[in-house]
C-alpha positions in Angstrom: 0.0 0.0 0.0 2.9 2.4 0.7 4.3 2.1 -2.8 1.0 2.0 -4.6 1.1 -1.6 -5.8 1.1 -5.2 -4.5 2.9 -8.1 -6.1 0.5 -11.1 -6.4 2.6 -13.4 -8.6 6.3 -13.8 -9.1 8.0 -15.6 -12.0 11.1 -16.4 -9.9 9.9 -16.3 -6.3 12.1 -19.3 -5.4 15.2 -17.9 -7.2 17.0 -14.6 -7.3 15.3 -11.3 -7.8 14.4 -10.2 -11.3 17.3 -8.3 -13.1 17.5 -6.3 -16.3 18.5 -8.2 -19.4 22.1 -7.7 -20.4 24.1 -8.6 -23.5 27.8 -9.0 -24.1 29.0 -6.6 -26.8 32.3 -6.5 -28.7 33.4 -3.0 -29.9 35.9 -1.1 -32.0 36.4 2.5 -31.0 38.8 4.6 -33.0 39.4 8.3 -32.4 39.8 11.0 -35.0 43.2 11.1 -36.8 45.4 14.2 -36.5 46.5 16.6 -39.2 50.0 16.7 -40.7 52.3 19.6 -40.0 52.8 22.1 -42.8 55.9 23.1 -44.8 56.9 26.7 -44.6 56.8 29.7 -47.0 60.0 31.3 -45.6 62.4 28.5 -45.0 63.0 25.1 -46.6 61.5 22.3 -44.6 58.9 19.6 -44.3 56.1 18.7 -42.0 55.6 15.6 -40.0 52.8 13.2 -40.6 49.7 13.2 -38.3 49.3 10.5 -35.7 46.4 8.1 -36.0 43.6 8.2 -33.5 43.8 5.8 -30.6 42.3 2.4 -31.2 40.6 0.3 -28.5 38.9 -3.0 -29.3 37.6 -6.2 -27.6 37.6 -8.1 -30.9 40.2 -10.7 -31.8 43.4 -10.9 -29.8 45.2 -7.5 -30.0 44.4 -3.8 -29.7 46.2 -0.6 -30.6 49.8 -0.3 -29.6 50.3 -4.1 -29.4 48.3 -4.7 -26.2 46.0 -7.6 -25.6 42.4 -7.1 -26.7 40.2 -5.7 -24.0 37.2 -7.3 -22.4 33.7 -7.2 -23.9 31.2 -4.8 -22.4 28.1 -6.0 -20.6 25.3 -3.7 -21.5 21.7 -3.4 -20.5 19.1 -3.8 -23.2 17.0 -1.0 -21.6 19.7 1.7 -21.4 20.8 4.3 -23.9 24.6 4.6 -24.4 26.5 7.5 -25.6 28.3 7.1 -29.0 30.6 10.0 -30.0 32.6 9.8 -33.3 35.8 11.7 -33.1 36.3 14.5 -35.6 39.6 14.6 -37.6 42.3 17.2 -36.9 43.1 19.8 -39.6 46.4 20.1 -41.4 48.9 22.8 -40.4 48.7 26.0 -42.4 51.8 27.5 -44.1 53.7 30.4 -42.8 57.3 31.5 -42.3 57.8 28.6 -39.9 54.6 26.7 -40.8 52.4 25.3 -38.1 51.8 21.9 -36.5 48.8 19.8 -37.4 45.8 19.8 -35.1 45.0 16.9 -32.8 42.1 14.6 -33.6 39.1 14.4 -31.2 38.2 11.5 -28.9 35.7 8.8 -29.8 33.5 7.4 -27.0 31.3 4.4 -26.7 29.8 3.8 -23.2 32.8 3.6 -20.8 35.3 3.3 -23.6 37.2 6.4 -24.7 39.8 6.5 -27.4 42.2 9.4 -27.6 42.5 11.6 -30.7 45.8 11.4 -32.7 48.7 13.8 -32.1 49.3 16.5 -34.7 52.4 16.3 -36.9 55.2 18.8 -36.2 56.3 21.6 -38.6 59.8 22.6 -39.8 62.8 24.4 -38.3 61.2 26.3 -35.4 62.3 24.1 -32.5 59.2 24.9 -30.4 56.9 23.6 -33.1 59.0 20.8 -34.5 58.3 17.9 -32.2 55.2 15.7 -33.0 52.4 16.0 -30.6 51.3 13.3 -28.1 48.0 11.5 -28.8 46.3 8.1 -29.3 49.3 7.7 -31.7 52.0 10.3 -31.7 52.6 12.8 -34.6 55.8 12.7 -36.6 58.5 15.3 -36.1 59.0 18.2 -38.5 62.2 19.0 -40.4 65.2 19.1 -38.1 66.5 16.9 -35.3 63.7 16.2 -32.8 61.3 13.6 -31.4 58.0 12.2 -32.5 55.0 12.5 -30.2 54.3 9.7 -27.7 51.3 7.4 -27.7 49.0 7.6 -24.7 49.2 4.7 -22.2 46.3 5.6 -19.9 43.9 4.1 -19.3 45.4 1.6 -21.8 47.9 1.7 -24.6 46.1 2.7 -27.9 48.8 3.2 -30.5 52.5 3.9 -31.2 54.8 6.9 -31.2 55.5 9.2 -34.2 58.8 9.1 -36.1 61.8 11.0 -34.9 64.8 12.6 -36.7 68.3 11.9 -35.4 70.4 12.9 -38.4 69.8 16.2 -40.2 71.4 18.0 -43.2 70.0 21.4 -44.2 67.8 21.3 -47.3 67.9 17.5 -47.6 65.6 16.5 -44.8 62.2 14.9 -44.4 59.5 14.9 -41.8 58.9 11.8 -39.7 55.8 9.6 -40.1 52.9 9.7 -37.8 52.4 6.7 -35.5 49.7 4.1 -36.2 47.8 1.6 -34.2 50.0 -1.2 -35.5 53.5 0.4 -35.7 55.8 3.3 -34.9 56.1 6.0 -37.6 59.3 5.8 -39.6 62.1 8.2 -39.0 62.5 11.2 -41.2 65.6 13.4 -41.8 68.4 11.5 -43.4 67.3 8.3 -41.6 64.5 7.3 -43.9 61.5 8.4 -45.9 59.1 9.1 -43.0 56.4 6.5 -43.7 53.4 6.5 -41.5 53.0 3.7 -39.0 50.9 0.8 -40.1 47.3 0.5 -39.0 45.7 -2.5 -37.4 43.5 -5.0 -39.1 40.3 -5.5 -37.1 37.6 -7.5 -39.0 34.7 -6.9 -36.6 32.4 -6.0 -39.6 33.3 -9.2 -41.4 35.5 -10.1 -44.2 39.3 -9.4 -44.2 41.6 -6.5 -44.8 39.7 -4.0 -42.7 42.5 -1.7 -41.5 42.1 1.3 -39.1 44.3 4.0 -37.6 47.2 4.3 -40.1 49.7 7.1 -39.5 50.3 10.0 -42.0 53.5 10.1 -44.1 56.1 12.9 -43.6 56.6 15.5 -46.3 59.9 16.3 -48.1 62.2 19.3 -48.1 62.6 22.2 -50.6 65.0 20.3 -52.8 62.8 17.3 -53.3 65.3 15.0 -51.5 64.1 11.4 -51.5 60.4 10.5 -51.7 57.6 11.6 -49.4 56.5 9.2 -46.7 53.6 6.9 -47.6 50.5 6.8 -45.4 50.3 3.7 -43.1 48.5 0.7 -44.6 47.2 2.8 -47.5 44.7 4.6 -45.3 46.9 7.3 -43.8 47.6 10.4 -45.9 50.7 10.5 -48.0 53.3 13.2 -47.4 53.6 16.1 -49.9 56.3 16.4 -52.6 55.1 19.4 -54.6 51.3 18.9 -54.7 48.8 18.7 -51.8 49.5 16.5 -48.9 47.2 13.4 -48.6 44.3 13.1 -46.1 43.5 10.2 -43.9 40.7 8.0 -45.0 37.3 8.8 -43.6 36.0 6.7 -40.7 39.4 5.0 -40.2 40.9 7.5 -37.7 44.1 7.8 -39.8 46.6 10.7 -39.8 47.1 13.3 -42.6 50.3 13.7 -44.5 52.9 16.3 -43.8 53.3 19.3 -46.1 56.4 20.7 -47.8 58.2 23.9 -48.6 58.0 23.4 -52.3 55.7 25.5 -54.5 55.8 28.3 -51.9 54.6 26.1 -49.0 52.2 23.3 -48.9 49.8 22.8 -45.9 49.5 19.5 -44.0 46.7 17.1 -44.9 43.8 16.6 -42.5 43.2 13.4 -40.6 40.4 10.9 -41.1 37.3 10.9 -38.8 37.0 8.1 -36.2 
């Protein structure tokens, strides 16, 4: 009488109390990929590739950054759950020193949050050169410096961006952005700054479904070497003289780094989560 109703029959009166129905759900949550750093209009350098968005999954055996796959979620059939698709980061704009790429935005499903990718660094200005930290780190811009680190909290979600340890003026490339499956390649005189590989997660069926590839680094003013390729074919390619490549939509991949050539080329934007 106090609560306004009286139970007169129970389906489980000799067992435990009634509970809400729950289902076990596997997930793939990929954040937005970051933009690549730009080249410059006033000095001769290259931008680093954008880092891929963080990748977290309970499907199969591994997750981003080489960790073990996470546990499935137990969700109630009568509850609404928040789903946020992370937006991509924009590529850095050209200027005397250029500018770094913007970070990607987080993606969220229920209690699972993946961190947006770290923007690629730009050239020559030491304050703007390092790649930014993120789900996967951005590649370093032209000049000796480090790639951005991948987040490790609450879990590892990707790999670091490529660094530069050997530098010769006018013959240097930007480092590749980190991917969910591998570190971004070194730029400078150490390599061609390829973006880190993405991770194959076939939760939607079939095979060959790759996500979160890093962006490739751009090349310098003299066209030394070749621009870095985007990770797993889904990250944006670095610029040579034309526009930098963009990360594939809905893969969380990083954008390619820009270049000095043609008066300065902006970095490519990342791909949405």
